KOLNU-349168 format. One line per 2 residues: their letters; for each residue x, z, y of N, C-alpha, C, O, CB. Coordinates in steps of 0.1 Angstrom, whole numbers, plus 5000, padded with zeros to 4 digits. Each point is the difference from the previous one (the first is absolute). Glycine has a CB too. Layout:
REM residues N
A = X:Z:Y:X:Z:Y:X:Z:Y:X:Z:Y:X:Z:Y ~ ...
REM end
This chain:
REM residues 99
MK = 4867:5038:5076:5009:4992:5008:4998:4985:4997:4998:4996:4989:5019:5022:5009 ~ 4981:4974:5013:4996:4986:4999:5010:4992:4992:4995:4991:4992:4994:5012:5030
IT = 5024:4999:4979:5009:4991:4993:4999:5001:4985:5004:4991:4993:5012:5012:5026 ~ 4978:5008:4976:4999:5002:4985:4991:4988:4994:5003:4996:4989:4999:5029:5014
KF = 4989:4969:5005:4992:4989:4995:5008:4988:4997:4996:4992:4992:4985:5017:5021 ~ 5031:4990:4993:5009:4989:4997:5005:5001:4986:5003:4990:4993:5004:5009:5031
FD = 4995:5013:4971:5006:5002:4987:4989:5002:4990:4992:5010:5001:5028:5000:5009 ~ 4979:4981:4981:4989:5001:4990:5006:5007:4987:5003:4993:4990:4985:4986:5019
FD = 5012:5034:4992:5006:5008:4989:4992:4999:4987:5006:5001:4989:5003:5015:5028 ~ 4978:4981:4984:4992:4998:4988:5005:4989:4991:4998:5001:4988:4982:5008:5025
KC = 5026:4981:4993:5005:4989:4992:5014:5002:4996:5006:4991:4992:4978:4994:5020 ~ 5023:5025:4993:5014:5002:4997:5003:5007:4987:4992:5009:4996:5012:4991:5028
IL = 5007:4997:4970:5005:5007:4988:5012:5007:5004:5007:4996:5010:4983:4987:4974 ~ 5013:5028:5010:5012:5008:5002:5012:4992:4994:4999:4995:4989:4988:5027:5012
SN = 5024:4977:5006:5011:4993:4995:5013:5008:5001:5001:5010:5008:4988:4969:4999 ~ 5021:5018:4985:5013:5006:5001:5011:4990:5004:5011:5003:5000:4981:5014:4983
DL = 5003:4971:5020:5011:4989:5002:4999:4994:5014:5007:4990:5003:4992:5006:4973 ~ 4993:5009:5033:4999:4995:5013:5013:5002:5008:5005:4991:5007:4970:5012:4993
WP = 5031:5009:4999:5012:5003:5007:5011:4991:4996:5007:4994:5008:4986:5030:4994 ~ 5010:4974:4985:5010:4990:4995:4997:4986:5005:5010:4993:5004:4995:5021:4976
KF = 4983:4982:5020:4996:4986:5005:5003:4999:5015:5005:4990:5004:4977:5008:4978 ~ 5015:5013:5025:5003:5000:5015:5015:4999:5002:5004:4992:5009:4975:5022:4995
IN = 5029:4993:4989:5014:4999:5001:5005:4986:4997:5009:4995:5007:4993:5030:4987 ~ 4993:4970:4995:5004:4986:4997:4997:4990:5010:5007:4990:5002:4990:5016:4974
KI = 4992:4996:5031:4995:4991:5010:5008:5000:5013:5003:4990:5005:4974:5013:4985 ~ 5026:5009:5015:5007:5001:5013:5014:5007:5000:5006:5000:5010:4971:5000:5000
GL = 5027:5006:4979:5012:5007:4999:4999:5014:5002:4990:5005:5006:5021:4975:5002 ~ 4998:5028:4986:4999:5015:5001:5001:5006:5014:4991:5008:5003:5019:4992:4974
SK = 4999:4995:5031:5001:5006:5013:4987:4998:5009:4996:5009:5007:5029:4988:4992 ~ 4970:4991:5000:4988:4997:5008:4988:5007:4994:4991:5004:5008:5018:4974:4998
AQ = 4990:5024:4981:4989:5007:4994:5001:5015:5004:4990:5006:5003:5010:4978:4978 ~ 5012:5021:5019:5001:5014:5004:4997:5002:5015:4994:5010:5004:5024:4993:4979
LA = 4985:4987:5025:4996:5001:5015:4985:4999:5001:4995:5008:5008:5027:4981:4998 ~ 4972:5003:4986:4985:4999:5001:4993:5013:4996:4991:5004:5006:5011:4972:4989
VR = 5004:5031:4995:4995:5013:4996:5002:5010:5011:4991:5008:5003:5014:4987:4973 ~ 5007:5005:5030:5002:5009:5012:4990:4998:5011:4996:5009:5006:5029:4992:4988
QS = 4973:4986:5009:4990:4997:5011:4986:5005:4996:4993:5004:5009:5021:4976:4997 ~ 4982:5018:4982:4987:5005:4996:4999:5015:5001:4990:5006:5005:5008:4975:4979
LD = 5012:5026:5012:5001:5015:5002:5000:5004:5014:4995:5010:5004:5017:4992:4974 ~ 4995:4990:5031:5001:5003:5014:4986:4998:5006:4996:5008:5009:5028:4985:4992
LQ = 4969:4997:4995:4986:4998:5005:4991:5013:4996:4993:5004:5009:5010:4971:4988 ~ 4999:5030:4991:4992:5012:4996:5004:5012:5009:4992:5007:5005:5007:4984:4972
NM = 5014:5010:5026:5005:5011:5008:4996:4999:5014:4997:5010:5007:5022:4992:4978 ~ 4980:4986:5021:4996:4998:5014:4985:5000:5002:4995:5005:5010:5026:4982:4993
QG = 4972:5006:4988:4986:4998:5003:4990:5006:4989:4988:5000:5002:5019:4980:5011 ~ 4999:5024:4976:4992:5005:4989:4996:5015:5002:5004:5006:5009:5007:4977:4976
TS = 4981:5021:5005:4996:5014:5000:5001:5005:4985:5005:4992:4992:4979:5005:5028 ~ 5012:5015:4978:5001:5005:4986:4989:4993:4992:4999:5002:4988:5010:5020:5020
FT = 4982:4970:4998:4989:4993:4993:5003:4985:4999:4991:4993:4996:4993:5024:5013 ~ 5028:4979:4993:5004:4986:4998:5012:4998:4991:5007:5010:4998:4984:4985:5025
LP = 5010:4994:4972:5011:4996:4991:5006:4986:5005:4992:4991:5002:4998:5023:4978 ~ 5023:4985:5021:5005:4987:5004:4999:4990:4989:5002:5003:4988:5013:5008:5028
VL = 4983:4976:4987:4999:4989:4991:5010:4990:5004:5000:4996:5011:4975:5009:4984 ~ 5033:4990:4995:5009:4989:5002:4994:4988:4994:4997:5000:4987:5024:5015:5014
IL = 4976:4975:5006:4994:4988:4995:5010:4990:4995:5008:4995:5008:4973:5008:5008 ~ 5019:4994:4971:5011:4993:4994:5001:4986:5005:5011:4995:5003:4985:5018:4977
ET = 4993:4980:5023:5001:4986:5004:5005:4998:5014:5007:4990:5003:4974:5005:4982 ~ 5017:5014:5024:5004:4999:5014:5011:5009:5005:5005:4999:5011:4972:4993:4992
CG = 5026:5018:4988:5009:5011:5004:4994:5008:5011:5008:5008:5007:5012:4978:4987 ~ 4968:5013:5009:4993:5008:5010:4996:5013:4995:5001:5003:4988:4990:4976:5022
SA = 5006:5030:5000:4996:5014:4997:4986:5003:5005:4996:4994:5010:5028:5013:4990 ~ 4970:5002:4994:4987:5004:5005:4998:5015:4996:5007:5005:4991:4983:4971:5008
LV = 5000:5030:5006:4996:5013:4996:4986:5000:4994:4991:4993:5005:5023:5018:5013 ~ 4984:4995:4971:4987:5001:4993:4996:5015:4998:5009:5009:5001:4995:4969:4988
SS = 4983:5024:5010:4995:5013:4997:5005:5005:4987:4999:4994:4990:4981:5001:5024 ~ 5026:5017:4986:5004:5007:4988:4988:5001:4990:5001:5000:4988:5018:5012:5024
EA = 4969:4991:4994:4988:5001:4992:4997:4988:4993:4996:5000:4988:4996:5016:5028 ~ 5010:4972:4990:4997:4987:4994:5009:4998:4988:4996:4996:4989:4996:4995:5032
VR = 5021:5013:4981:5010:4999:4989:4996:5009:4988:5000:4996:4989:5018:4997:5028 ~ 4978:5020:4987:4997:5009:4990:4987:4996:4992:5000:5001:4988:5010:5017:5026
NH = 4980:4976:4993:4988:4996:4993:5003:4988:4990:4993:4999:4990:4994:5009:5031 ~ 5022:4984:4983:5002:4988:4991:5011:5001:4990:4999:4994:4989:4994:4993:5030
IG = 5017:5022:4983:5010:5001:4990:5003:5014:4995:5008:5003:4991:5002:4977:5019 ~ 4983:5030:4996:5000:5013:4996:5013:5008:5005:5003:5011:4995:4984:4982:4985
FS = 5020:5001:5030:5012:5007:5005:4997:5007:5013:4994:4993:5009:5020:4990:4980 ~ 4989:5029:5012:4998:5008:5013:5014:5002:5006:5008:5008:4994:4970:5003:4997
NR = 5024:4983:5020:5014:5001:5006:5001:5013:5008:4993:5003:5009:5008:4973:4993 ~ 5008:5033:4993:5004:5012:5007:5014:5001:5003:5005:5011:5004:4976:5000:4984
QQ = 5027:4978:5010:5014:5000:5002:5003:4990:5011:4993:4991:5003:5012:5015:4973 ~ 5007:4997:5031:5005:4991:5009:5008:4989:4993:5005:5003:4989:4996:5015:5029
GI = 4999:4970:4987:5009:4990:4995:4993:4991:4989:5007:4992:4993:5012:5023:5012 ~ 4968:4987:4992:4993:4992:4990:4994:4988:5008:4994:5002:5010:5001:5018:4975
LL = 5006:4968:5009:4993:4989:5005:4995:4991:4989:5003:5002:4988:5011:4998:5032 ~ 4977:4992:4984:4993:4991:4990:5005:4986:5003:5000:4995:5011:4980:5020:4988
IY = 5024:4978:4991:5004:4986:5001:4987:4992:4995:4995:5003:4990:5031:5001:5006 ~ 4970:4986:5012:4988:4993:4997:5003:4985:4999:5007:4994:5009:4979:5024:5003
SS = 5008:4975:4978:5001:4986:4999:4986:4994:4999:4994:5002:4989:5029:4999:5000 ~ 4973:4992:5021:4986:4993:4999:5001:4989:4990:4990:4997:4993:5005:5010:5031
KL = 5016:4986:4976:5002:4988:4991:4999:5005:4985:4994:4993:4992:5020:4995:5025 ~ 4992:5023:4980:5000:5005:4986:4989:5010:4997:4999:5005:4989:5026:4991:5011
NS = 4968:5008:5011:4990:5010:4998:5005:5013:4994:4995:5005:4990:4987:4977:5008 ~ 5030:5022:5007:5007:5011:4994:5004:5010:5011:5002:4996:5012:5006:4990:4969
IQ = 4994:5027:5015:5005:5010:5009:5010:5008:4992:4999:5002:4988:4980:4999:5026 ~ 5031:5005:4993:5009:5009:4994:5004:5011:5010:5002:4997:5012:5007:4984:4974
LL = 4991:5031:5009:5004:5011:5008:5016:5001:5000:5006:4998:4989:4972:5015:5006 ~ 5028:4990:5016:5014:5001:5001:5004:5012:5008:4994:5003:5010:5008:4972:4988
QG = 5008:5032:4997:5006:5011:5007:5011:4994:5009:5010:4996:4995:4985:5021:4986 ~ 5002:4984:5032:5009:4993:5009:5012:5008:5005:5010:4994:5004:4971:4994:5003
N = 5019:5025:4991:5011:5008:5005:5011:5001:4989:5010:5007:5003:4975:5006:5011
REM end
């Protein structure tokens, strides 16, 4: 998937604090809306081979190859409602259960 090249997972570290930082930045209700929109993108345009990504700096969403995520962090997505929070500024990623 071409968009995967935008995300440099090789430089990313796993984080447990991106979600709280995101909430502090835009507020809980807007953060929850952004998560729902990312999951909606997966439901509308994704496949079983993609994972939604919520981009911390822009509140944007994208889809990445599940294989790329598995190769870089060892996580194989087999559940609905999982998304990845990504911060290019912090070079960090965090998995989040959205449902």
